[in-house]
N, C-alpha and C positions, 0 to 999 in steps of 0.2 A: 475591550476584551479583558477577560480575567481568567484565573486558574493557573495551575502550575505548568500546564503544557503549552501555554500561549507565550510566544516569544515577543520581545520588544520590537521586532521588525514586522509585525502583523499587517500594518497598513503602509509599509514602505513602498509598495508597488501600486501607487495611485496615479491615475492619468486621466485627463480630460482632453477632448479634442474634437475636430471636425473631419469629415470625409465627404467624398462626392459620390453618392449613389447614382445609378443609372438603370433604366429599363433595358433588358436584353431578352432575347429569345433562347430557349433551350435547344432549338434546332438551328436552322439557317438564320442569318441576320435580317433585321428589318430592312425594307427598301430605303427608308430615310427616317430619322428621328431627331428631334431637337427638344430639349427640356427647357421650360421657362421657369420651373421651380425644381431645384435640385439641391436639397440640403440634408446633411446628415450630422448628427452629434453623437458622441459616445462618452461614457465614463467607464474606466477600467479600474477595478479594485482586485488585486491579486489576479486570479484567472477568470474572474467574473466580468463580463462586458455587457453593459446596457446601452442599447442604441435607440435613437429616434430618427425617423426619416420622413421627409415631405418631398413628394415628387408630383410633377404635372407636366404633360407634354405641351410644347409650343406648336409643334407640327409633327405629324406622323403619317407615314404611308407604309403599308404592309409589304408591298412588293411580293416576292415569292417566299416570304418568311414562313417558317414552320416551327412547331413545338409549342411550348408553354411560356407564359410570361414569368420572368425572374427579375430580381434586382441585384445588381452586382456592385462591387466596390466596398464591401464591409471592411472595417479597419483591421480586424484580426481574424485568423482562420479558426473556425470552430474546432474544438478539441473533442476527443472521444470518438466512439463509433456510432453514436446516435445523432439524431437531429433535434433541434430545439424549436418549440412553438413560438410563433409571433402573433401578436394581436393587432388587428387593423382597426384604428379608431374611427376613420372616416374615409369615404371614397365617393366619387361621382364621375359622371360622363364616360362610363364604360358602355359597350354595346349590349352585352348580356353577361350573366354570371359574374357580377362584380366580386372582387376579392374580399373575403371576410377574415381570413387568417392566412398563415403561411408557416414555413419552417426554415431554419437556418441550417445549412450544411456547407462546409468549407468557408468561402467568403461570399456566398450567394443566398438570397432569400427566394424560395419558390412560393408563388402565390397560389392560394386555394380558395374555394368557397365551400359552403356547407351543404351543397345540394347532394353530394355523395352519390352512391349507387342506388339501385332500387331498394336495397335494404337499409339505406342510410348509414352504413358502417364504413364507407370509403370516403376519402377526401378527393374531391375533383380538382385537378389542377386547372388553372385559368388559361385556356388556349389563346394564342396571339390574335385569333380572329375576333376576340372579345374586346380588343382595344379599338377605340374610336378615332377616326381620322379627323383632322382639323386642329384649330388652335384651342388652347385652354381645355384640354380633355385629359382623361385618364389620371385624375387626381387621386392621391392616396396619402394618408398619414398613418404611420405605424410605430409601435414601440415593441421592444423585446429584450430579453436577456439570454445570454448563452455563455458557455465556458470556453476557454481557449487554452491551448498548451503553451502559448507565448508568455 
């Protein structure tokens, strides 16, 4: 950093760590879910948080679950009044409409795909019905950056 307005404390708020992300439903809870891959890493510089997540289910049954697929457990609450886009690098073993992107709000990632509406201007959230039952399914790797008030 340089310039007369930059203080000597610019990078004093630097932190690295891990967290435990988990799949969740935005409506009622899953019948049963176990993760066999569940890794999250973050770097926080000032109010900017960069995350990377790897998730895969070891077993999953929908039960009477409802809503859309989310990922919970982010290390910091997103700040501001807006949401922050997330890029999904890889995914496999989903039933339909695999997630291609998402957004962060609060401490949750909401998964979406790019099928959109008939005019392709909307984001389609990934319904829980698109998760696949069985072992080693619903794999996702994602990265993203958001701001926090913390």
